[in-house]
N, C-alpha and C positions, 0 to 999 in steps of 0.2 A: 504494500499499499504506500502510496505517496501522498503526504499531507503537506499542505501549504497554508499559510495564513489567509490567503485570499479565498480559499475554499471553505473556511469556517463561517458559521452563521455570525450575525452581529453580536449576539449574546456571548458566544464562545470567544470571539475576538476581544471583547471587553474583559472577559475573565482571564484570558492569556496576558493581556496588557497589564491589568491590575496585579496579576500574579507576578509578572516580571518586575514591576515597580516595587512590589512588596519584598521580593527576593533581594533586589538591590539595596533597599532601605535596611533590611535585616543585616545584610553583609556590612554595610557602612556602620550601622549602630552597634551591632554585635561583635564585630571583629576589628575593623579599622580604627574606630574611635578609642576603644580600650587600649589597643596596641600603641596608638599615638600618645595617650595619657601615660602609659608605662615608660615610653621613651623619654617623654618630657620630665617625668619624675627622676629617671635615671640621670639625665643631663644635669638636673638641679643638684642631685647628690654629688655628682662628680665635681661640679663647680664649688660646692661647699667644701669638699675634701681638698680641692686644690687651694682654696683660700686658707684652710687650716694648715696645709703644708707650708704655704708661704709664711704664715705667722710663725710656725714652729721653726722654720729655717731662720727667721729674723731674730728670735729670742734664743736660739741654740747657742751661739757664741757667748752671749751674756751669761747663760746658765753654766756653760763649761768653765768660764772664767771665774765664776763664783765658787766653784769647787763643791765637793759633797758636804752636805749638812748632816751632822750626826747629833741626834738627841743624846744628852748626857743624863745620867741618873741625878735626881734632885737631892737625894740623900745618900749617906754612906751605908745604907742597909746592904746586907749580903744578897747575892743573887737568889739564894734559896728563899729568903724572906720575901723579896719582891715578887718572885714567881708565885709562891704560895698565896700571898695576900691578894694579888691581882686575879688569880684564878678564882678565889672565893668571891671577889667583888663582881665578876662577870657571870657567876653561877656555875662555874666549873669545879668548885671545891669538892663535890662528891665524886666527880669523874677523875680527879687527880689521885691516882693510886700509889705512885711512888716518885720520889725525887732523890737522886744521889749524885755526888760529885763525879765529874767526868773530865779527866785530864787537867789541863792548864786553865783553871778558872771557869770551866764549863759545868753545866748541870744537865744530867740525863733525867727526863721526865716521862712518865707513863700516864696516859689518859685512857680510861675505859668507858665505853658507851657514852661518848660526848657528842653533842650536836656539832656537826661540821662547821656550820656558819659561826657558832660561838667560838670554836677553836681558832678559826681564821681571824675573826674580829679581835680575839684575845692576843694573838701573835702580832697583829698590827699595832695594837695598843702598847704591847711590850716594847716594840721597836720605836714607836713615836715618843712615848713618854719616858722610857727608861734606857733607851739605847741598847736593848737586848736583841740580838739577831738569832735566827735559826741557823745552826750549823748543818744539821741534817734532820730529816723527818721521814718517818714511815707511817702510812695510814692504811688501815684495813677496814673493810666494811663489816658491819655487825649483823647484817641481814635486815635491819630496819632502815628505811629510807632516811637519808640525811644524818645518820648516826655512825660514828667511827670509833675505832680503837687507834690510838696514836702513840708513837714513840718519838720523842724529840730530844735533840741535844741543843741546848741554848747556851749562848755565850755573850758577855758584854762586849761592846765594840770598843 
């Protein structure tokens, strides 16, 4: 069979015409416009990242010249006392199962069933407020989401 637009009745021609227009509109609205919006958002993100890079490159030499800043302990308390007190302050007192000296001024600490987020926050606080750094760390899951067993070696900077 050979079909042509001219052989269709007036009603069929209108249906084919409106169907074609609807297909084009759906293609534009459903595919081309969302794709265009995605490309525009990606270009905006790239421009923002480039601006961030330019800023970082401009302040990089200034930061490098300033040198590292290290927080120093505010008191002459021992590392053991600072670690124990700060662990209790952030709610890790019950998770802190052991603390023992490790080598040259270090402290080996064991935490059992401690919330991971609390451990990370506590370590950041030790570094910022007391100049204590993590020399080594091992963390194992406990089977509970977000809860770990951790072995840490801490040392003053």
